[in-house]
N, C-alpha and C positions, 0 to 999 in steps of 0.2 A: 472477376473484378478484384484486383489486388488493392487492399486497403492498408495503409500504414498507420498504426497506432503508436503514439509516443507518450510516455509517462516521464515527464521531466520532474525529477525529485530534487531534494536538497543536496544530494551528494553526486548523483549520476543520472543519466538519461537512459531509460529502457525503451526499446522499440520492438515491434513485431509486425509481421506482414500476414494478413488474413485473406484467404479466398476459399471459403467453405471449411477450411481448417487453417491452423497456423503453419505457414510455409517456412518462416525463418524468424529468429528472435536474436537480440543482442543488446549490448549496453555500451554507452559512451561516456567519457568524462565531459564536463561542461565545455571545456576548451576544444572538444573534438566534434562539435555540432556540425561543422562544415562537411563532415563525412556523410551526413544524411543525404547529400546530393548524389553520392555514389549509390546509395541504397535506392533512391528514386529512379535512377537511370538503369540500374541492373535489374530491377524487378517490375518495371513498367507500372508504377503506382498511379491509380486514377484519382484518388483523393486521400486525405489524411485526417486523423482525429487526434487531438492533443489535450492532455491534462498537464498543466504547468503550475507547480507550487514553488518554483525556484527563483521567481522574481522577474523584473522587467528586462534585465540585461539578457537573460537566457531566452525570454520570450522574443526579444528582438532578433537574436541570432537564429532561432528556429524559423521565424518569419522570413528571414533572408534565405535560409536553406530551402524553404518550401514556397518560394516566391511565385512559382508558376503552377502550384498544386492547390486545388480547392481544399480548404481546411476548415474543419469544425473545431472551434476552441470550446471545450466543455466547461460549463459553469454549473454549479449545483442549482437545482430548482426545487419547487415544492413537491413535484412528483415526476417520475419517469420510470419506464420499464417495470411497472408493477411495484415500485418502491415509493413510499410516502415519507417525505423529509420532516422529521419532528423538530429540527432546529428552530429556535425562536425567530431567527432571520435566516431562511433557507440558503440564501446566496453566500452566507458567511462560512458554510461548511466547506472544508477543503475539497476541491474537485477530485483529487485522488481518492479520498475517503468515499465520496459519492460513487465514483466508478467501481470501487471495491464492493460497496454495498449492493449495487446493481448486479455485479457478477455473482455475489453470494446468493442473492435471491434467485438468480437463474440456476445456480447449482443445487439449491435445496429450497423447498417450500416450508421447511420446518423453521422454528425460531433458531437463531444462531448468534454467537459472538464472533465478530470479525476482528482478529488481532493482526495488525500489520507492523512487523518489527524491522524498522529501518533506522535512519538517523533519529527519528522519533518513533515511539511505540504508540499507536492509536488502538483503542479497544472499544468497538462499537457494538451496540445491541440492536438486533433486528428481530421483530416478532413474526409469527407464522402468517399474519395477514399482510406482511410487507411494510410494516411501520418501523422506521428508524427512530428509536426512543431517545438516543443520545449516546455519548461516549466520553472517554477520557483520553488525555494526551500526556505522556510522560517521556523523559529522555530515553533514547535507545541505548543499546549496549555500549557502543563506542562513545557516545555523547556523555553518558554517565561517567565513564572513566576519564574522559578529557576534562570534565568539570571538576572531578576530584583532584586531578593533577594540578589544575589551575589554581586551586584554593588550598592545597596542602603540599607537603613534601613527598607525597606518594606518587611515584612515576611508574605506572603499570607497563610491563613488557611481556605480555602474554599471560597465560594463566588458564587453569582448567577448573571445571565445575567439580567441586568436592563437597561432601556432606560436612566435613570438619576440616577446613583448610589449615595447613600448618606452615604456609609461607605467604608473604604479602601479595604476590601476583595472583595466586589461587584465591586468596581472600577477596581481592578486588573483583576478579572475574565472577566468582560465585555470588558475591553480594549484588552485583549488577543484574545477573540473570535472575536471582531470587526476587529482587525488587520488581523486575519486569513481570515475572510470573505472579507475584502478589497482585499487581494491577489487573492482570487478566483474570485471576481467580476471584477477586472481589466482584468484578463485573459479571462473571459467570454465575456466581452465587446470587447476585441481585436479580439477574434475569430468570434464574431458576425459581426464586421466590415470586417473581412477577407472574411467571407462567404456571407454576405448580409442577413443572416437569423440567428436567435438565435440557438445556439447548445444545445444539451442535456447536462445536468449537472449530472454527476455520482459521488457519494460520497462513500468513504470507509474508514476504519480505526476506531480506538477506540473512537475518538472524532467527528465522522461524524454526529451523532445525535444532539450533542450540536451545531454544525456548521449549520445544516440544517435550523434552525429557522431564520437565518439571510440571507438566500439565496433564489433565485427564483426557486421553484419547483425542488429542487434537489432530485434525486432518490438514496436511500441508497442501496448499494450492499455489503453484508457481504463477507469478505474473497475474495476479487477480485483477489488478488495475487495468492491464491491457485488455483482458477479457471484457471488463465492464465498458471500456472505451469502445470496443467493437460493437457491443450491444447498444450503446447509446447512439452510435453512428447509424446502426441499422434502423433503429426507431426513427431517427431524424430523416433518413433518406429513403425509408420504405424498403 
């Protein structure tokens, strides 16, 4: 049974096809959603599972593309797949973060920090008993640089991570990455204090590899949200 998982994020849409294992994965721009119909046709999809944080216009376009396909639209809940949602109002947690936490719990039963580095950086804490304690949201790598450019005369055009940058481009890139790493490390330290032992550190998202160099033994897991979506679909459909 081929299941199509769709992670509609702020910048692009990631998709994967699962049947006992991942058979294919890809990414589309928001204005390329119509191409999902080709994926449905070529892979004989029986149903789809979707996480959408990109708004109502993208949701409408996905619904058109999946018009004849049974679809589970994931919403965060109080509990699912062994994870308990600690948000004050569980439904307000981003469904992509929820799916990533579910996948993290499936990957390890140890306490962990789940850092997803995309348009935004989310850093979430999960205990060894599967309780999501909460997390933080900060601008991602490109978003930080865009905000800096919008409010100053600094226009980044590339740049590398350096210990002591000696040009503006490197200074901006290094500053953004170190700010992101700081958010991850403070949450890592907070969960260490809470547990009494260091947690696992799981990284996902487009800038995970760039962030990894500044963090202690972070493990990169590609497409963590897609994995969580498949797990949520499996629980929902038996």
